[in-house]
N, C-alpha and C positions, 0 to 999 in steps of 0.2 A: 504494500500500500504506500509506504514511504517513497519507494522508487517510482511508482506511478505518479504520485503527487509531484515529485521532482521533475518528471518528464513533462507533466502538464504545465508546470510553471515555465519550463524552458521553451515549450512550444508557444505558450502565450507571449513570452518575451520576443521570440522570433516573429510571430505574427504581428505584434505591436510595432516592431521596427519597420515592417513592411506595410503597416496599416491594414492588416488582414485579420483583425480580431474576430470578425464574423466567421472566419474559416477554422477557428480553433477546434470546435467540436467535430467538424467534418474530418480534420486531419487526425484527431484522436481516434475517430471511427476507422479510418484507413489503417492506422497502426494496429488496432485490435483485429481487424480482418486479416492483416498480414500475419500476425501471430497465430491466428487460427488456421490459416492455410498452410503455413510452414509446419504446423504440428499435425495436421490431419490429411492434407492432400498429397498423394504419392508424387505427383509431378512437381509441386512446389518444394517438397522435401528434398527432391533429387537435385535441384538447381545449385550451381556454384557460381562464383563471380566470373569464371571462364565461360560457362555455358550461357550466362546472361549477356555477356559482352556483345555478341553479334545481334541479339535481339534488341539490345539497347540502341545500337547503331541504327538498326532498321527503324525503330520508333523515332529516333531523332530525324531521320530523313523524311519520315511520314509527317512529322511536325513541320519540317521545312517545306514540304509540298503544300500543306494547308496554309502556311504563311504566304507563299507565292500566289496561291489562288484566292487569298483573302476569304478563305472558307472558315468563318467564325465558329460554326458548329463543329467542323472537323478539328479546328484549333483547340477548342475546349476538350474534345475527346482525346486528342493526342497528348495534350498537357497532362491529362489524367493518367494516361498510359505511362508517360515518362516519369511522373511523380511516383507511380507504383514501383517502378524500377529503382528509384532513389531510395525508397523505403526498404525495398528488397535487399539492396546492397548493405544498407545499414543493419538490417536484421542478421544477415550472414556475418557481418563484421562483429556484431555482439556475440554471436554463437562461437566465433573463433577467438573471442576475447581480445580482439584487436582494437575495436572502438565501438561505441554505442551511437544510437541516433542522437542522444543528448550531446555527445562529443561533436558530432557533425554539425548540429545546429549551433552549439556554443562556438564552434570554430568559425562558422560563417558570420555569426553575429559579431564576433571580435574583429574579423577581417573587415567587415563593412564599416565598423566604427573607426578602426585604426587607419583605414585607407580613405576616409572622408574627414580629414582634420579641419576642412573648411566648413563642415557641418557640426562636428563634435569637438572641435578645438578652436584655436584662434588664428588659423591660417586663412589668408585672404586670397581669393582667386578672381580673375577678371572674366574668364570664359571657360568653355568646355576643354579647350586646348590646355589651359593651365591645370585643369583637373587631371587630364590624361598624363601630363608630364609629372605631376606630383605622384600619381599612381605608380609610374615606372620607377621613380626615385625611391619610393617607399618599398617597392618589391626588391630593389637592389640592397636596401638596408636590411631587409629580412634574410639576406644571404643568397639571393639569386645571383649566379655567377655571370649572367649575361642578360641584356634586355630581351634577347631572343629565347631565353630558356623556358619561357611560358608558352611557346608555340609547340603543340604536340607533334611528334614525328608522324603519327598516324593520320593527320589531317589530309584531306584531298589536296592535291598539288596546287590547284588554283587558290583555294582558301589559304593554304599555308603561305604561298607567295605574298598574298595580300596582307596577311597578318604580320609577316616579317617586315614588309615595307612600312606598315603603319607603326610598328614598334621602333624601327630605325629612325623614322621621322621624329619621334619623341625626344631623341637625343641630338637632333639637329642634322642627321645624315639624310639630306633631302635636296632635290632639285629646287631651283628658285621659281621657275615658271613651267607651265605646261608646254611652252614652245621648246624649252630645253629637253623635256621628256620626249616630245615628238621627234626631235633631231636624233635622240638615242634610238628610237624605234626605227627610223630610216637607216641609221648606221647598222643596226642589227639585221635589218632586212637585206641590206647590201652584202653583209658578211654571209648570210644564209645563201644568197644567190651564188656567191663565190665558192662556197663549200659544195653546193650542188653541182656546179660546173666542174669542180675538181674530181667528183666521183667518190669522195671520201665520206662514207656513210656515217662514220663516227663523228666527223666534223659537222655533218648535216644535222645530226641529232642534237649536238651541243649548241649549234647556232639557232636551231629551231627553238630549243628551250630558252635561250637568251632572248629571242624575239618575243616569245610568249610572256616572259617575265617583264619585259619592257612594256608590252601592251597592257598588262595588268597594272603596271605603274601608271600608265597614261589614263586608264580607266579611273584610277583613284583620283587623279587630278581633275577628271571630268565629274567627280562625285558620283560615279557609277559603280555599283557592286558587280564585278566581273562574273562571279559565280551565278548570281541571280540573272544577269543579262544573258549569259550563255544558256542557262536553263530555260529562260523564256523563249529563246531562239529554238532550243530543242523541242519545246512544246509546240511552237508554231510549225516547225518542219514536220513533226509527226502528224499534226492535223492536216497540213497541206498534202503530204505524201499519201496519207490514207484516203483523202478526198480524191486524189489523182487515181489511186487504185480503183475506187468506186466508179469514177467517171469512165475508166477504161473498161470495167466490167459492163457498164451500161451500154458500151459500144460492142460488147461481146468480144473483147480483146483482153490479152494478158500483157502486162508491161514487158515481160521477158521476150515477147514476140514483136515488140514495137521498136521502131527506130528512135534514136535520140531526139530527132526533130519532132516526131509525133508526140513523144512524151513531153517535150518542152512546150508544145502547143497547149496540151492539157494543163500543164503546170502553170503557164501564164494565165490561163482562164481561171484556174483555181485561186491564184493569187488575188484576182480581182474581187473575190468573195470572202477572202480570209484576211483579217487585219494583220 
């Protein structure tokens, strides 16, 4: 009972910091259900942090899909799924006597307070860029060896490149204008053409990577999220291609038996009806 009371107080503290006091009872209900499932359900009992990892990654991508589609109903559902995973990991951590849910919540409460001295201390900031720079300085004081150490190795390459560039900017390693960045893009493009002309496949891959990295940097200067931009293009291409397949079937044709000019004609017609 004492342990449960302590848990409730910590949950209330966390919810209060985030102004989510109305969620306290629901969060406690989720914890109780997790305890019951772990004790009684064969599938839940079997899970480990390793077996949950791919499922958590999948749930994160489903959340990302809902965000891109501005699907608020889906967003609510995916947030719940992801929250279940967070509670699940904490439950396993407690069973392994590594940490408890209380430790997790106390840790994030402390981090939020320590890294917002402009809210919980006497530090003065002018704008969000000051906040970001303070955040990185505080992380280094906490023992982080590099400003890039917080970028996970397992991030998708586009996201990882963007995050590294953002973090490098916070210590002043940054181009002055987007014109400078575009010149770098053109330079990398020329080097890719040279590598391709040489027939050196290793050099081609290297220069192609450099070009992508520069384009991601340019996207940042345009205030465009390159991952989201590419995914929106993927969605658009999928829709147009499937519409093209449907149009070909309506003509009793298969794409594989059509010429490129024939497919291109259908594609251009499809584009007129697809944003």
